[in-house]
N, C-alpha and C positions, 0 to 999 in steps of 0.2 A: 723247143727246150733242148733236144739233142744237139742242135747246131751250137747253141750257147755253150753247152758243156765241152763240146770238141774245141770251140774257139778258146775257151778259158784254159784247157789242157795245153794247147799249142801255144798260146801267149805265155803261160807260165814256163814251158819248156824253152821257149826262146830266150826268156829272161834269166833262166837259171844256167845257161850254157857258160862255160868258161871263156875268158878272153882268148885263149889259145884256139879254142874251138871256132870261135867267131873269126879269127885271123885266117885259119885254113879255109873256112867257108867262103870268106871274101875273096881269097885268092882263086879259089876255083870258079867263083861266080863273077868275078871282076866287078864287085861292088864295093862301096866304101862301107866303113864301119861306123856305126853310130852308137857311142856308149853313154848311157845315162847313169850317173852316180846318185845313189838314193840312200836313205836310211829310214828306219822304222820312225813313226810319229813325225814325219816331215810333212808339214801341212801342204807345202807347195808341190811336193812329189805326189801326194794324194790328189791334188787338184790336177795335175798333168794326167794321172791315170783315170780320172773321173770325166774330165772335160775335153781333153785334147787327143790323147792317144787312141781312144775308141772311135774317133771320127773316121768315117768311111774313106775319105780323101786322104787323110793322114796315113792310114793303114794301107791304102794302095801305094802311096809313094814310098812308104817304108819297105813294103814287100817287093817293089819293083826295082829299087835303087840301093837299098842298104842291108846290111847285116846289123840288126838292132839288138843290142844286149844291155840289160840292166844289172848293175853291180851294187851290192849294198856295201857301203864303206865300213860297216861294222862286222860284216859276215863273210864277205867274199875276198879273194885276193885280187888287189888292185895293182895294175901294172905300174911300174915306176913312172912311166911317161905321162900318166894321169895324175897330176900333182895336186889339184883342188880337192879339198875335203868339205866344201860347201855343197850343200844339196838343195835342189837337184842341179847338176852340172851336166851338160851334154858336150860330148867330144866328137867331132867329126874327124875320122881318121882316113889316111889314104888306104888303099886295098891291101897293103902289107901290114897295116897297123902299126907302122913305125914313125909316122909323121902326124902330128896334129894340125889339121887344116884350119879349123876354128873351134873355139870353145864358147858355150853359152851358159851363163850362170843365171839361175832363177827359172821361173815358170812362164814362158811366152803364151800369149793367146794362141788360138788355133790359127788364125790368119798369119800371125808372125812366125809360128812354128813351121807352117807350110811354106812360107817364104824362105826361111832358112834352109829347109829341106831341099827345095827346088834349086835354089841358087847354088848350093854346094855341089850337087850332082851334075847340074849343068856347066859348072865351071870345070869340073873334073873331065867332062866329055869334050871339052874344047882342046 
């Protein structure tokens, strides 16, 4: 139970960070930035939170290769570079956070999401 509480705290902390904080961390760690745009009452956002993001393999790839941040389009400041207001939308950004590498609109399955995650960081490493 203690581990669940700690995980939930860390998970919410990562998602509540600002975009600028994510950019700084990505530069320090040389990781790509992955931004998920969400909003309250978004069925597909909830699907991602329930079935895809908690998966151990997904969490491992995110921790190893990305600075992952979740931004609510109605509550958070959204950088101008992120133009979509459809939720969920995932943006793969370079380590400086200035260039969109790929965007994905909707809620991919766990296997599709893992494919996107692995493809993007492997392409960056080449």
